[in-house]
N, C-alpha and C positions, 0 to 999 in steps of 0.2 A: 243519393247515390252516385258513385262516378261512372263516366260514360264508359268504361270498359266493363263494369259490371251490367248495366243497363243493356248494352251490346249483347254480352254474352246470355242474359236471359232471352231477349228476341230471337237471337239465333236458336236457342232450345226450343224456343215455342214452335218457330218456321221448321224446324226438324219434326218436333211431334205431329204438327199438322201435315208434313209431308209422309209420315210414319202411316198415320191413320186413312189417309187418302189414296195409299198403295196396299191396298188387302188382297187384291187378286193373287193367283198363283203365277209364278214364275220359274222359268228354266234357266240355270247356271252350267252353260258347258264349258268344261275345262278339261283339253285333251279326252281322255277317255271316259272322263267323269262326267255325269249328268245328275244335277242336284234339281229337284222341284221343292219348292218351298213358297210360303206366301211373299209376295214382293217385299214387303216390310220388314221381314227379317233378314233379306239379302241386303236391303239397303242399311239396315243397322249394322250388318256386319261388315260391310264396306266403310261405313263411317268408321266403326271401331278400329279397323285397321289402318284408317289413313289418320286417326288421331294417335294410334299407337306409334306409326312411322314416324309423325312430326314431334311427339315426344321425344322419341330416342334421338332423333336429329338434334333436336335442341339441346339435349342432356350431353350429346357428345361434343356439341360446340361449346357446351359451357365450360367442359374439362379442358379444353384447349385453352381458353381464356383465362383459367384459373391457375396455369403453370406457373411457376417462378421464372421469372427471365433469367438466362445464363449471367454469370457475374464476369463481364467482360474488363480486362483492366484498361482504362482509357488513360491516355497521357495527360500527366498535368500540366497546367500551362505554366506552372512555377519551375519544374524540373528543365532543363536542357537537354534535347533529345539527342542521342547519339547516332 
């Protein structure tokens, strides 16, 4: 297996252990909202939001890289310039 694949598998296993060990109730306070949920659900939601943000950032970065460069007319070294 490639190093990248092994690293992804190890990170997934560590993330699963993190979720299993944090099963107590936790409060998430955001302005006027109070959300009480098991901590592993909140950790999982934050992980998903981070993954989504990284994915969208990488996707917009790829679109910028794939644009066709503008066709500029460069002076030819054989033609005399006026």
